[in-house]
C-alpha positions in Angstrom: 0.0 0.0 0.0 1.1 3.6 -0.7 0.8 6.4 1.8 0.3 9.7 0.0 0.4 13.3 1.2 -0.4 16.1 -1.3 -0.4 19.8 -1.0 -1.9 22.0 -3.7 -2.2 25.6 -4.5 -4.0 26.8 -7.6 -4.7 30.1 -9.3 -7.7 29.5 -11.6 -7.5 33.0 -13.1 -4.0 32.4 -14.3 -4.6 28.8 -15.4 -1.7 27.7 -13.1 -1.5 25.1 -10.4 1.5 24.2 -8.2 1.7 21.1 -6.1 4.1 19.0 -4.1 3.7 15.3 -3.4 5.4 13.0 -0.9 5.1 9.3 -1.5 6.4 6.3 0.5 5.6 2.6 0.9 4.0 1.6 4.2 7.1 -0.4 5.1 9.2 2.8 4.9 7.2 4.6 7.6 6.2 8.2 7.5 7.8 9.9 4.6 8.2 13.3 6.3 7.7 14.9 9.7 6.4 17.9 7.9 5.7 18.9 4.3 4.4 22.3 3.3 4.1 24.9 0.5 5.7 28.1 1.6 4.4 31.5 0.5 7.1 33.4 -1.4 5.1 36.6 -1.9 5.4 36.0 -5.7 2.7 34.0 -7.4 5.2 32.8 -10.0 7.8 31.5 -7.6 6.7 28.4 -5.7 8.5 26.9 -2.7 8.1 23.6 -0.9 9.8 22.5 2.3 10.0 19.0 3.9 11.6 17.9 7.1 12.6 14.4 8.3 15.3 13.0 10.6 17.1 16.3 11.2 17.3 17.1 7.5 15.4 19.8 5.7 14.7 19.6 1.9 13.7 22.7 0.0 12.5 23.0 -3.6 11.9 26.3 -5.3 10.5 26.6 -8.8 10.4 29.9 -10.7 7.7 30.0 -13.4 9.4 33.2 -14.7 13.0 34.2 -15.5 14.8 36.6 -13.2 15.9 37.0 -9.6 13.8 35.8 -6.7 14.0 35.3 -2.9 12.4 32.4 -1.1 13.2 30.2 2.0 16.3 32.3 2.7 17.7 31.8 -0.8 18.5 34.5 -3.4 18.7 33.1 -6.9 17.8 33.5 -10.6 17.6 29.7 -11.0 14.4 28.3 -12.6 14.7 25.3 -10.2 16.7 25.1 -6.9 16.8 22.0 -4.7 18.6 22.2 -1.3 19.0 19.5 1.4 20.4 20.8 4.7 21.5 18.5 7.5 23.7 19.9 10.3 26.1 22.4 8.9 26.1 21.0 5.4 23.8 21.9 2.5 23.7 20.1 -0.8 22.4 22.4 -3.5 21.3 21.9 -7.1 20.9 25.0 -9.2 19.2 24.5 -12.6 18.6 27.2 -15.3 20.3 30.0 -13.4 23.7 31.6 -12.7 23.7 31.8 -8.9 22.2 30.8 -5.6 23.1 32.1 -2.2 22.0 31.6 1.4 23.4 33.0 4.7 21.9 30.1 6.5 23.7 27.6 4.2 26.9 29.5 4.5 27.7 30.7 1.0 26.8 30.7 -2.7 27.1 28.7 -5.9 27.9 30.6 -9.1 27.9 29.7 -12.8 29.4 31.7 -15.6 26.3 31.4 -17.7 22.8 29.9 -17.1 23.1 26.2 -16.6 23.0 23.4 -14.0 25.5 22.9 -11.1 25.5 20.8 -7.9 27.6 21.7 -4.9 27.9 21.5 -1.2 28.0 24.5 1.1 29.2 24.3 4.7 28.6 26.8 7.5 
């Protein structure tokens, strides 16, 4: 059997819906201690945060080009994925040139828009 948690936020007038889903098998136990969509103040930038076992995973999707701020990150990435545990944060930047976070302890930079994975330590 599958356990399934789903959060959904929609904007009918803009024909846009953003959602996040957490799946696990019953044998795996609870997939997350918490999972939530986080308001970014920008309807075209969607942020999701999940916590489990002392780790926090964050996903930000920008439905528009340009700079944005969400979940303590500043970036121009179209997609940012971060996993923080202790003083280490693993970061994936896709479709942008930079991502920085004081809480994560630094920044990742690219010379031109692209994809980069890195680890920041605070």
